[in-house]
LUMTORTOR-519341 format. One line per field, with one value per residue: residue number from 1; x, z, y of N, C-alpha, C, O in turn. Coordinates in steps of 0.1 Angstrom, whole numbers, plus 2048, in hexadecimal, padded with zeros to 3 digits. Layout:
BEGIN
n c(NUM/...);
nc1 c(X/...);
nc3 c(Z/...);
nc2 c(Y/...);
cac1 c(X/...);
cac3 c(Z/...);
cac2 c(Y/...);
cc1 c(X/...);
cc3 c(Z/...);
cc2 c(Y/...);
oc1 c(X/...);
oc3 c(Z/...);
oc2 c(Y/...);
//
This chain:
BEGIN
n c(1/2/3/4/5/6/7/8/9/10/11/12/13/14/15/16/17/18/19/20/21/22/23/24/25/26/27/28/29/30/31/32/33/34/35/36/37/38/39/40/41/42/43/44/45/46/47/48/49/50/51/52/53/54/55/56/57/58/59/60/61/62/63/64/65/66/67/68/69/70/71/72/73/74/75/76/77/78/79/80/81/82/83/84/85/86/87/88/89/90/91/92/93/94/95/96/97/98/99/100/101/102/103/104/105/106/107/108/109/110/111/112/113/114/115/116/117/118/119/120/121/122/123/124/125/126/127/128/129/130/131/132/133/134/135/136/137/138/139/140/141/142/143/144/145/146/147/148/149/150/151/152/153/154/155/156/157/158/159/160/161/162/163/164/165/166/167/168/169/170/171/172/173/174/175/176/177/178/179/180/181/182/183/184/185/186/187/188/189/190/191/192/193/194/195/196/197/198/199/200/201/202/203/204/205/206/207/208/209/210/211/212/213/214/215/216/217/218/219/220/221/222/223/224/225/226/227/228/229/230/231/232/233/234/235/236/237/238/239/240/241/242/243/244/245/246/247/248/249/250/251/252/253/254/255/256/257/258/259/260/261/262/263/264/265/266/267/268/269/270/271/272/273/274/275/276/277/278/279/280/281/282/283/284/285/286/287/288/289/290/291/292/293/294/295/296/297/298/299/300/301/302/303/304/305/306);
nc1 c(8E7/8D5/8DC/8C4/8BE/8AC/88A/86C/865/874/88F/8AE/8CA/8DF/8E1/8F0/90B/914/928/934/91F/916/92B/92C/913/915/92B/921/90B/917/925/911/904/918/919/8FF/900/913/907/8F0/8FC/907/8EF/8E0/8F1/8F1/8D6/8D3/8E4/8D8/8C0/8CA/8D4/8BD/8B0/8C1/8C0/8A6/895/880/880/899/898/88A/89C/8B2/8A9/8A7/8C1/8CB/8BE/8CA/8E1/8DB/8E1/8D0/8BD/8CE/8D7/8BF/8BA/8CF/8CA/8B2/8BC/8CD/8BA/8AB/8BF/8C4/8AA/8AA/8BF/8B5/8A0/8AE/8BB/8A5/89C/8B1/8B0/897/89C/8B1/8A4/893/8A6/8B0/89B/899/8B2/8AC/89B/882/86E/86A/852/836/81E/80E/811/80E/801/80D/827/825/81D/835/846/83A/83C/840/850/863/870/879/88B/89D/8A7/8B0/8C1/8E4/8FF/90D/8FB/8E6/8C7/8AB/88B/86D/873/86F/876/882/880/888/876/860/84E/856/84D/85D/861/873/896/8B4/8D5/8F1/914/91B/906/8E6/8C7/8A6/889/86A/851/83A/81C/810/7F8/7FD/80F/802/7FE/80F/808/81C/81B/81D/80A/7F6/7EC/7F1/7EA/7DF/7DD/7CA/7C0/7B0/7A4/7A4/7B6/7B9/7D7/7EA/804/826/83B/83B/83F/858/868/866/873/88D/894/892/8A7/8BD/8BF/8C4/8DD/8ED/8ED/8FF/916/919/91B/90C/902/8E0/8C3/8A3/88D/873/863/853/84E/83F/831/82C/83C/831/842/843/845/857/874/873/885/88A/88F/882/878/86C/85A/86A/884/88B/897/8B0/8BB/8BE/8D0/8E6/8ED/8F3/909/91C/93A/943/94F/943/941/951/943/92A/924/925/911/8FB/8FC/8F7/8DD/8D1/8D2/8BC/8A8/890/88E/878/85F/84C/854/86D/88F/896/8B0/8C4/8D8/8FC/900/8ED/8E7/8EB);
nc3 c(B5A/B75/B8E/B94/BB1/BC2/BC1/BD0/BDF/BD0/BC6/BBD/BA6/BAF/BCA/BCE/BC8/BCA/BC1/BAC/B99/B94/B87/B71/B65/B5D/B4B/B37/B2E/B23/B0E/AFF/AF7/AE7/AD2/AC7/ABE/AAA/A99/A92/A84/A6E/A62/A5D/A4A/A36/A2F/A24/A0E/9FE/9F8/9E7/9D3/9C9/9BE/9A8/998/98F/973/971/98A/98A/979/988/99D/990/98B/9A5/9AD/99F/9AD/9C5/9C1/9C6/9E1/9F8/9F6/9F7/A12/A1E/A16/A22/A3D/A40/A3D/A53/A67/A64/A6B/A86/A91/A8C/A9D/AB6/AB8/AB9/AD1/AE3/AE0/AEB/B05/B0E/B0B/B1D/B35/B38/B3D/B54/B66/B65/B71/B89/B93/B89/B77/B54/B4E/B61/B6A/B81/B8C/B78/B73/B86/B7E/B65/B6F/B7B/B65/B57/B68/B6B/B7B/B85/B6E/B64/B79/B79/B5F/B5A/B6F/B7A/B75/B8E/BA2/BB9/BBA/BCE/BCA/BD8/BED/C01/C22/C3E/C5F/C7E/C7D/C73/C56/C40/C29/C14/C03/BE9/BE6/BE1/BDC/BDB/BD2/BE7/BF9/C08/BFB/C03/BF1/BE5/BCD/BBE/BAD/B9C/B8B/B6A/B6D/B85/BA7/BC5/BE6/C00/C21/C45/C50/C50/C37/C15/BFD/BDB/BC0/BA4/B86/B93/BA5/BC5/BD4/BED/BF8/C06/C1C/C14/C26/C41/C39/C2D/C43/C52/C42/C43/C5E/C60/C4E/C58/C72/C6C/C5E/C73/C85/C79/C79/C64/C51/C40/C31/C32/C21/C19/BFD/BEA/BCC/BB1/B93/B7E/B88/B9D/BBB/BD7/BEF/C0E/C28/C46/C54/C4C/C46/C2B/C08/BEA/BCA/BAB/B8D/B84/B8E/B8D/B76/B76/B8D/B87/B72/B7F/B8F/B7A/B6E/B81/B87/B9A/BA6/BB0/BD3/BF0/C08/BFF/BF1/C07/C17/C07/C06/C20/C24/C13/C21/C31/C21/C15/C03/BE8/BEB/BDB/BC1/BAC/BAB/B8F/B7E/B68/B4D/B48/B2D/B26/B13/AFB);
nc2 c(20A/1FE/1E5/1CD/1C1/1B5/1AC/1AE/190/17F/16A/175/171/180/17C/166/16D/18B/19D/190/18B/1A5/1B2/1A1/1A4/1BF/1BE/1AD/1BB/1D2/1C5/1BB/1D3/1DE/1CB/1CE/1E8/1E7/1D5/1E4/1FA/1ED/1E2/1F9/207/1F4/1F4/20E/20C/1F8/205/219/209/1FD/213/219/203/200/20B/21D/228/231/247/259/25B/267/280/288/288/29E/2B2/2B0/2BD/2D6/2EC/2F0/2DB/2C6/2C7/2C2/2A7/29A/29F/290/276/275/278/260/24E/255/24F/233/22C/233/221/209/20D/20D/1F3/1E5/1EF/1E4/1C9/1C6/1CC/1B7/1A3/1AC/1A8/18C/185/18F/17C/17A/165/15C/150/144/12F/12F/148/15C/175/185/185/192/1AB/1B5/1B6/1CB/1E1/202/213/202/1FA/213/21B/206/206/220/229/228/210/20D/20B/1FA/1EA/1E5/1DA/1E0/1CD/1AF/1AA/197/19C/194/17E/18B/195/1AE/1C5/1DB/1FB/209/204/213/20D/21F/226/237/23B/231/231/236/232/23E/23E/253/24F/266/27B/289/2A7/2AD/2BA/2B4/2BA/2BD/2B0/2AE/29F/280/27D/289/2A2/29F/2B4/2B5/2C1/2D5/2C5/2B5/29C/283/276/25B/263/25E/25F/252/237/239/241/22B/218/223/21F/202/1FA/208/1FC/1E1/1E3/1EE/1D9/1C8/1D5/1E7/205/21F/23E/246/251/25F/261/270/26A/27A/277/281/296/2B3/2BC/2CD/2DA/2E6/2E1/2E2/2D3/2B8/29B/293/28F/29E/296/2A1/2A7/2BC/2B7/29C/291/29D/293/278/27A/284/26D/25B/267/265/256/245/226/205/202/1F4/1F5/1F9/1E1/1CF/1D9/1D4/1B8/1B2/1BA/1A8/191/191/18C/175/156/152/13B/12F/12F/122/12D/13F/141/153/147/14B/151/165/179/16D);
cac1 c(8DB/8D7/8DB/8B8/8C3/8A1/87C/863/86C/87B/89D/8B6/8D7/8E9/8E2/8FB/918/910/933/936/914/914/935/929/908/91A/933/919/903/91F/928/904/901/922/915/8F3/904/91A/8FD/8E8/903/908/8E2/8DC/8F9/8EC/8C9/8D5/8EB/8CE/8B7/8D0/8D5/8B0/8AE/8C9/8BC/899/896/876/884/8A6/895/887/8A9/8BA/8A3/8AA/8D0/8CC/8B9/8D3/8EB/8D7/8E6/8C5/8B7/8D9/8D6/8B2/8BB/8D9/8C2/8A9/8C3/8D1/8AE/8A9/8CA/8C1/89F/8AF/8C8/8AC/899/8B8/8BD/899/89C/8BB/8AB/88D/8A2/8B9/89B/88E/8B0/8B1/890/89D/8BC/8A6/894/875/86E/863/844/833/810/807/812/811/7FD/817/833/822/81D/843/84B/834/83D/848/85A/86E/877/880/896/8A6/8AE/8B6/8CB/8F0/904/912/8F0/8DF/8B9/8A2/87E/863/878/869/880/87D/887/883/86B/855/84F/856/84E/861/85F/87E/8A2/8BE/8E2/8FC/921/91D/8FB/8DA/8BB/898/881/85C/84D/82C/816/807/7F3/806/80F/7FA/807/80D/80A/822/815/821/7FF/7F5/7E8/7F5/7DF/7E3/7D4/7C9/7B6/7A8/79E/7AC/7B5/7C1/7E1/7F1/812/830/845/83C/845/866/86F/867/87E/89A/896/895/8B4/8C7/8C0/8CB/8EC/8F3/8EF/90A/921/91A/917/90B/8F8/8D2/8BA/897/88A/866/863/847/855/836/829/833/83A/831/848/845/846/864/878/873/892/887/891/877/87B/860/85C/874/891/88E/8A1/8BE/8C0/8C2/8DC/8F1/8F1/8F9/916/925/943/947/94D/93D/949/951/939/91E/922/923/903/8F2/8FD/8F1/8CE/8CC/8D1/8AF/89E/88E/88B/86A/85D/843/85A/87C/897/898/8BC/8C8/8E5/905/8FE/8DF/8E5/8EE);
cac3 c(B5E/B83/B91/B9C/BBA/BC8/BBE/BD9/BE6/BC6/BC8/BB2/BA6/BB7/BD8/BCE/BC8/BC4/BBA/B9F/B8F/B91/B7D/B66/B5D/B57/B40/B2C/B29/B1A/B02/AF7/AF0/ADC/AC7/AC1/AB7/A9E/A90/A8D/A7A/A61/A5C/A57/A3E/A2B/A2A/A1B/A02/9F6/9F2/9DB/9C8/9C3/9B6/99C/990/989/969/974/996/986/973/994/9A4/988/98E/9B3/9AD/99A/9B7/9D0/9BE/9CD/9EF/A01/9F5/9FC/A21/A22/A14/A2C/A49/A40/A40/A61/A70/A64/A73/A94/A94/A8D/AA9/AC2/AB8/ABE/ADF/AEA/AE0/AF5/B13/B11/B0D/B29/B41/B3A/B43/B62/B6D/B66/B7B/B96/B97/B83/B6C/B48/B4F/B6D/B69/B8D/B8F/B6C/B74/B8E/B75/B5C/B76/B7D/B58/B53/B72/B65/B84/B86/B61/B64/B82/B75/B53/B59/B79/B75/B79/B9B/BAC/BBD/BBC/BD4/BC7/BE1/BF3/C0D/C2B/C49/C6A/C8B/C78/C6D/C48/C3E/C1B/C13/BF6/BE1/BED/BD7/BE3/BD2/BD8/BF2/C02/C06/BF9/C04/BE6/BE2/BC0/BBE/BA0/B9B/B7E/B63/B72/B91/BB1/BD2/BF1/C0B/C2E/C50/C54/C4A/C29/C0C/BF3/BCD/BB8/B96/B7F/B9D/BAE/BD1/BD7/BF9/BF6/C12/C1D/C13/C30/C4B/C34/C2B/C50/C57/C3A/C48/C6B/C5E/C48/C62/C7D/C66/C5C/C80/C8B/C73/C79/C57/C52/C34/C32/C2E/C20/C13/BF2/BE4/BBE/BAA/B87/B75/B8F/BA4/BC9/BDD/BFC/C16/C36/C4C/C5D/C46/C41/C1F/BFC/BE1/BBC/BA3/B7E/B82/B93/B8C/B6B/B7A/B97/B80/B6A/B89/B92/B6E/B6B/B8B/B83/BA6/BA4/BBB/BDF/BF9/C12/BF7/BEF/C14/C1B/BFF/C0A/C2E/C22/C0C/C2C/C37/C16/C15/BF6/BE4/BEC/BD1/BB3/BAC/BA6/B80/B7C/B5A/B4A/B45/B1F/B26/B08/AEF);
cac2 c(202/1F9/1D6/1CB/1B7/1AE/1B0/1A8/185/176/167/179/16A/188/177/15C/173/198/1A3/188/18D/1B3/1B4/199/1AA/1CB/1BB/1A7/1C6/1DA/1BD/1BA/1E0/1E0/1C2/1D4/1F4/1E3/1D0/1EF/202/1E5/1E1/206/209/1EB/1F9/21A/207/1F1/20F/220/200/1FB/21F/219/1F7/202/216/227/22F/238/254/262/25C/270/28E/28B/28B/2AC/2BB/2AF/2C6/2E2/2EB/2EE/2CE/2BD/2C7/2BB/299/296/29F/285/26A/275/275/252/248/258/247/225/22A/233/214/1FF/20F/209/1E4/1E1/1F2/1DB/1BC/1C5/1CC/1A9/19B/1B1/1A1/17E/184/192/171/17A/15C/160/14B/13C/12D/132/157/163/183/18C/186/19D/1B8/1B9/1BA/1D8/1EB/20D/218/1F8/1FB/220/21B/1FB/209/22D/22B/223/203/20D/20B/1ED/1ED/1DC/1E0/1DB/1C0/1A9/1A7/190/1A1/18D/176/193/198/1BC/1C9/1E9/201/207/207/215/20E/224/224/240/23D/229/23A/231/238/23B/244/257/24F/271/27F/292/2B5/2AF/2C0/2AD/2C3/2B5/2B4/2A6/296/273/27E/294/2A5/2A0/2BC/2B0/2C8/2DC/2BB/2B2/28E/280/26B/257/268/254/262/248/22B/23C/241/21D/212/227/218/1F4/1F8/20C/1F2/1D5/1E6/1F0/1CB/1C2/1DF/1EE/213/227/248/242/25C/25C/269/26E/26E/27B/27B/287/2A0/2BE/2BB/2DA/2D7/2F1/2DC/2E3/2C9/2AB/296/28B/296/29D/297/2A1/2A9/2C6/2B4/28E/28E/2A2/28A/26C/27D/285/260/255/26E/261/24B/23E/218/1FF/203/1E8/1F7/1F8/1D3/1C9/1DD/1CC/1AA/1B2/1BB/19C/187/192/189/167/151/14F/12C/129/12F/11E/138/13E/148/153/141/155/156/16A/181/166);
cc1 c(8DE/8D6/8CE/8BB/8B7/894/873/86A/871/889/8A5/8C4/8E2/8EB/8ED/909/916/91C/935/92C/912/91E/932/91E/90D/922/92B/910/90B/923/91C/902/90B/91D/909/8F6/90A/910/8F4/8EF/904/8FA/8DD/8E4/8F4/8DE/8CA/8DB/8E1/8C4/8BD/8D1/8C8/8AC/8B5/8C6/8AF/899/88C/87A/891/8A3/892/894/8B2/8B6/8A7/8B9/8D2/8C8/8C3/8DF/8E8/8DB/8DB/8C0/8C1/8D8/8CA/8B4/8C5/8D2/8B9/8B0/8C8/8C5/8AB/8B3/8C8/8B5/8A2/8B7/8BF/8A4/8A1/8BA/8B2/898/8A6/8B7/8A0/892/8AA/8B0/896/899/8B2/8A7/894/8A8/8B7/89D/886/875/867/854/842/823/808/807/814/80D/807/823/831/822/82B/849/846/834/846/852/866/876/87F/88D/8A1/8AE/8B6/8C1/8D8/8F4/909/907/8E9/8D1/8B2/894/873/867/870/875/87A/886/881/876/85F/858/84D/857/852/85E/86C/88B/8AD/8CC/8EC/909/923/912/8F0/8CF/8AE/88F/873/858/83E/827/80C/802/7FD/804/806/804/804/811/80F/81D/81C/816/800/7F2/7EE/7E9/7E5/7D9/7D5/7BD/7AB/7A0/7A8/7AA/7BE/7CA/7E8/800/81C/83B/846/843/854/86E/870/872/88C/89E/89A/8A3/8BF/8CA/8C8/8DA/8F3/8F6/8FB/916/924/915/918/900/8EB/8CA/8AE/893/87C/867/855/84B/84C/82E/833/831/83C/836/84B/846/854/867/878/881/890/88A/885/87B/86E/864/868/882/895/898/8AF/8C3/8C5/8CF/8E8/8F6/8F8/907/920/92D/949/945/946/946/947/945/92B/91A/91E/915/8F9/8F1/8F6/8E2/8C9/8CB/8C4/8A4/89D/88A/87C/868/855/849/869/883/89A/8A4/8C1/8D6/8EF/904/8F1/8DD/8E8/8E2);
cc3 c(B6C/B83/B99/BA5/BC0/BC4/BC7/BE0/BDC/BC9/BBC/BB2/BAD/BC5/BD9/BD0/BC2/BBC/BAC/B95/B8C/B86/B70/B5E/B56/B4A/B34/B26/B1F/B0D/AF9/AEF/AE5/AD0/AC0/AB9/AAA/A94/A8A/A82/A6D/A5A/A56/A4A/A33/A26/A21/A0E/9F9/9F0/9E6/9D0/9C1/9BA/9A8/993/989/97F/96C/980/993/981/97F/99B/99D/98B/99D/9B5/9A9/9A5/9C3/9CE/9C4/9DC/9F9/A02/9FA/A0B/A25/A21/A1F/A3A/A4A/A43/A4E/A6B/A70/A6C/A82/A99/A96/A99/AB5/AC3/ABD/ACD/AE8/AEB/AEA/B03/B17/B14/B1A/B36/B43/B40/B52/B6B/B6F/B70/B89/B9B/B92/B77/B60/B49/B5C/B6D/B75/B91/B83/B6C/B7C/B86/B6B/B62/B78/B70/B53/B5E/B6D/B6E/B85/B79/B60/B6D/B7E/B69/B53/B64/B75/B7B/B88/BA6/BAD/BC0/BC3/BD2/BCF/BE7/BFF/C16/C37/C55/C77/C87/C73/C5F/C46/C2F/C1A/C05/BED/BE8/BE1/BDF/BD9/BD9/BE5/BFC/BFF/C05/BFA/BFA/BE7/BD6/BC0/BB0/B9F/B8D/B78/B68/B7D/B9C/BBE/BDC/BFD/C18/C38/C55/C4D/C3B/C22/C03/BE5/BC6/BAA/B90/B89/BA6/BB9/BD4/BE3/BF5/C03/C11/C1C/C1E/C3B/C46/C31/C38/C55/C4F/C40/C55/C69/C58/C51/C6D/C78/C64/C69/C87/C85/C71/C6C/C59/C44/C36/C2C/C2D/C18/C08/BED/BD6/BB8/B9C/B7D/B7B/B96/BB3/BD0/BEC/C04/C25/C3A/C55/C58/C41/C35/C13/BF2/BD3/BB4/B95/B7B/B85/B91/B82/B6F/B84/B91/B78/B73/B8D/B86/B6C/B76/B87/B8E/BA4/BB0/BC7/BE8/C02/C0B/BF5/BFC/C19/C14/C03/C18/C2C/C1C/C16/C32/C2D/C15/C07/BF4/BE3/BE0/BC3/BB4/BA6/B97/B7C/B6D/B58/B46/B37/B1D/B1A/AFB/AE7);
cc2 c(1FC/1EA/1D4/1BE/1AF/1B4/1A8/19D/17B/175/16B/171/173/183/16C/162/181/19F/19D/18C/19C/1B7/1AD/19F/1B7/1C8/1B6/1B2/1CE/1D2/1BD/1C8/1E2/1D7/1C9/1E0/1F1/1DD/1DA/1F7/1FA/1E4/1EE/209/201/1EF/205/215/200/1FB/216/216/1FE/207/21E/20D/1F8/20E/221/22F/237/246/25E/265/267/27E/292/28F/29A/2B6/2BB/2B9/2D4/2E1/2E9/2E1/2C4/2BC/2C0/2AC/293/295/293/278/269/273/266/24A/249/24F/238/222/22A/227/209/200/20A/1F9/1DF/1E3/1E7/1CD/1BB/1C5/1BE/1A0/19F/1A9/192/17C/187/187/170/170/161/15C/143/13B/131/141/15F/172/18B/18F/192/1AA/1BD/1BE/1C7/1E3/1F6/212/20F/1F9/208/220/211/1FF/216/230/224/215/202/20E/1FD/1F1/1E2/1E2/1D9/1CD/1BC/1A5/1A0/194/19B/186/17E/196/1A7/1BF/1D8/1EE/1FE/20C/208/216/212/222/22D/241/233/233/232/239/235/244/247/257/25A/273/289/2A1/2B7/2B5/2B8/2B8/2BB/2BA/2AA/29D/289/273/28A/297/2A6/2A9/2B9/2B8/2CE/2D2/2B7/2A3/28B/274/268/25D/25D/255/257/23B/22D/23B/233/216/216/220/20A/1F2/1FC/202/1E5/1D8/1E7/1E2/1C4/1CB/1E5/1FC/21A/232/243/24F/257/266/265/273/26F/280/282/293/2AA/2BB/2C8/2D7/2E3/2EE/2DC/2D7/2BA/2A7/28D/294/294/29F/296/2A3/2B3/2C1/2A5/28B/292/298/27D/26E/27E/277/259/25A/26A/255/243/22F/212/1FF/1F6/1E9/1F5/1E9/1CC/1CD/1D6/1BE/1A8/1B2/1AE/190/186/190/17A/162/14F/140/127/129/12B/12A/135/146/147/14D/14D/15A/15C/173/17A/163);
oc1 c(8E8/8D0/8CE/8BB/8B8/892/873/874/873/890/8A3/8C8/8ED/8F5/8F2/911/917/919/937/92F/90D/91B/934/91E/909/921/92D/90D/906/923/91D/8FE/907/91E/908/8F1/907/911/8F1/8E9/902/8F9/8D7/8DE/8F3/8DC/8C3/8D7/8E1/8BF/8B6/8D0/8C7/8A6/8B0/8C8/8AD/89C/88F/879/893/8AB/896/896/8B8/8BE/8AA/8BC/8DA/8CE/8C5/8E5/8F1/8D8/8DD/8BE/8BE/8D9/8CB/8AF/8C2/8D4/8B8/8AB/8C8/8C7/8A7/8B0/8C9/8B5/89E/8B5/8C1/8A2/89D/8BA/8B3/894/8A3/8B9/8A1/88E/8A9/8B3/895/896/8B6/8AA/892/8A7/8BC/897/87E/87C/85E/84C/84B/81C/7FC/7FE/81B/814/80A/829/83A/827/82E/850/84C/82D/852/85D/871/883/88B/897/8AD/8BA/8C1/8C8/8D7/8EE/90A/90A/8E8/8CE/8B2/891/870/85F/86B/87D/86E/892/875/86C/854/863/842/862/84A/859/86F/88B/8AE/8CD/8F0/90A/92C/914/8F0/8CD/8AC/88D/86F/85B/836/82D/800/809/805/7F9/802/810/7F8/81C/808/81B/81F/819/809/7F6/7F0/7E0/7F0/7CD/7E0/7B1/79F/797/7B4/79F/7CA/7C6/7EC/806/81A/843/851/84B/85C/879/87A/87A/895/8A9/8A3/8AB/8C9/8D5/8D0/8E2/8FE/901/901/91F/92F/90D/922/8F6/8EB/8C9/8AE/896/878/86C/84D/84B/851/827/83F/826/847/82D/854/848/85D/85E/87C/887/895/887/880/882/867/86F/86E/88C/8A0/8A1/8B8/8CF/8CF/8D8/8F3/902/902/910/92C/928/952/93A/944/952/93D/93E/921/90F/915/90E/8EF/8E6/8EF/8DB/8BE/8C4/8BF/898/8A6/883/875/86E/856/843/870/87F/89F/8A3/8C1/8DE/8EA/907/8EA/8D1/8E8/8E2);
oc3 c(B6D/B7B/BA5/BA0/BC2/BC4/BC6/BE7/BE0/BCE/BB1/BBC/BB0/BCB/BE4/BD8/BB5/BB2/BA2/B89/B81/B7C/B65/B51/B4B/B40/B29/B1A/B14/B02/AED/AE4/ADB/AC5/AB4/AAF/AA0/A88/A7E/A78/A62/A4E/A4B/A41/A27/A1A/A16/A03/9ED/9E5/9DC/9C4/9B5/9AF/99E/987/97F/983/96B/980/999/983/97F/9A0/9A4/98D/9A0/9BC/9AF/9A7/9C9/9D7/9C6/9E2/A02/A0C/A00/A11/A2F/A2A/A25/A41/A55/A4B/A55/A75/A7B/A73/A89/AA4/A9F/AA0/ABE/ACE/AC5/AD4/AF3/AF5/AF2/B0C/B22/B1D/B21/B3F/B4E/B49/B5A/B76/B7A/B78/B92/BA6/B95/B6D/B61/B45/B61/B70/B74/B98/B84/B67/B78/B86/B69/B5C/B76/B6F/B4A/B5C/B6C/B69/B84/B7A/B5C/B69/B7E/B68/B4E/B63/B6E/B84/B8E/BB1/BA3/BC8/BBE/BD6/BCC/BE6/C07/C12/C3B/C56/C79/C8F/C70/C5B/C4A/C29/C1F/BFD/BEA/BEE/BD9/BE7/BD0/BE4/BED/C07/BF4/C0E/BF2/BFC/BEA/BD5/BC2/BA7/BA1/B83/B7F/B67/B80/B9A/BC3/BDC/C02/C1B/C35/C5D/C45/C34/C28/C02/BE3/BC6/BA3/B93/B87/BAD/BB6/BD6/BE4/BF0/C0A/C07/C23/C1F/C3D/C4D/C33/C39/C5B/C55/C41/C57/C6F/C5D/C52/C71/C7F/C68/C6B/C8D/C8C/C69/C68/C61/C3D/C3D/C21/C36/C11/C09/BEB/BD3/BBA/B99/B75/B75/B94/BB7/BCF/BF4/C01/C2E/C34/C5B/C5F/C39/C35/C13/BF2/BD0/BB5/B91/B71/B80/B93/B84/B6C/B84/B94/B78/B6F/B8E/B88/B68/B74/B84/B8D/BA2/BBB/BC5/BE7/C05/C12/BF8/BFC/C1F/C1A/C05/C1A/C33/C1F/C14/C38/C2F/C15/C00/BFD/BDB/BDD/BBA/BBD/B9D/B93/B78/B68/B61/B42/B34/B13/B16/AF0/ADC);
oc2 c(1F5/1E3/1D9/1B3/1A2/1C1/19B/19F/16F/17F/165/16C/16E/185/16A/15E/182/1A5/1A4/18F/19F/1BD/1B2/1A0/1B9/1CF/1BA/1B1/1D2/1D8/1BD/1C8/1E8/1DC/1C9/1E3/1F7/1E0/1DA/1FA/200/1E6/1EE/20E/205/1EE/205/21A/203/1F9/218/21A/1FD/205/222/20E/1F2/219/22D/23B/241/24F/26A/270/26F/287/29D/297/2A1/2C0/2C5/2BE/2DD/2D7/2E1/2DB/2BA/2B1/2B8/2A5/288/28C/28D/270/25F/26C/261/240/240/24A/231/218/222/222/201/1F6/205/1F4/1D6/1DB/1E2/1C6/1B1/1BE/1B9/198/197/1A5/18D/173/182/188/167/173/16A/163/13D/144/135/146/169/17A/196/19A/19A/1B4/1C9/1C8/1CD/1EC/1F4/216/213/1F9/208/224/214/1FC/217/23A/21A/210/1F7/211/1F6/1FA/1D7/1ED/1CD/1C4/1C4/19C/1A1/190/19E/187/178/19A/1AC/1BC/1E1/1E7/1F3/216/1FF/220/20B/21D/22A/246/22C/23B/229/245/229/250/23D/25D/258/26F/28F/2A6/2C3/2B4/2B7/2BE/2B3/2C6/29F/294/286/26A/295/28F/2AD/2A5/2B9/2B5/2CC/2D6/2B6/29E/28F/26A/271/25B/253/24C/252/235/224/236/230/20E/20E/21C/205/1EA/1F6/200/1E0/1CF/1E3/1E1/1BB/1C9/1E7/1FF/21A/230/23D/257/24D/272/25A/27E/266/28C/28A/29A/2AA/2B8/2CF/2D3/2EB/2F6/2D8/2D2/2B1/2AE/282/2A0/289/2A9/28D/2A1/2B2/2C7/2A1/283/28B/296/278/266/27A/274/252/253/26D/24A/23C/22B/219/1FD/1F0/1E0/1F1/1E5/1C4/1C5/1D1/1B8/19E/1AA/1A9/187/17C/192/172/16A/14C/139/11B/123/131/130/12B/152/13D/14D/157/166/159/175/181/15E);
//
């Protein structure tokens, strides 16, 4: 699960000490998952035990159980019963994992400075909590990634709102995510607009390329001013759609329904630890992020999973 370093102009606790809090979050996340796994195993085993006890204690049910036992002696039925129990165990495990993911995402938001409640900006808080792209990137990308989600930067007193920045141990990726219809097709063009084809309908969509090029320039200039150097590339993601890319000369990578999962898997399988240049690049960008004045930083206590 990625470290959500910055969301819009909210102040995250990573800005205090990114190395300390990145290692602390990873450690507590692993401890929480271990605790939930052990609890799930105990509860599932206890549920199965109680079900068998209930069957043996009830005379009416015991008769049914006796017949069932005889059937279990049949090899085919035995496999069927075993399969049912394994399916139940798998479903219970998946439910536990989903609870863990949802709980961790809430903590990620809290560490990123998004408060649980704010009477003056409650609609905005709800929007962040239900942002599917933010949740997907935050939950499904690995621990060695730093995520800036639609950060507001201040460069030469100018307020600049960017899209998504992903800082991995080896590179900086400028991301933009296209919310396309299921199985729609985006036709890439060097023009200002792209075309999205949906059920034989043509829809004009603003090209994401100029915004990505701007992001690359801003980040590159900031790093250069502080003698930092990391490869920077741009990626367009359309997780539910197809990207028809035939334009030559674009220095942009395209990920769609056919390749997005493989890209995520490659990042997850990378065992590269956090790098010094990665941390320094992140700290440099954070210097250009200004605190949100209307909301006090709502920093989680270390015992966030207790």
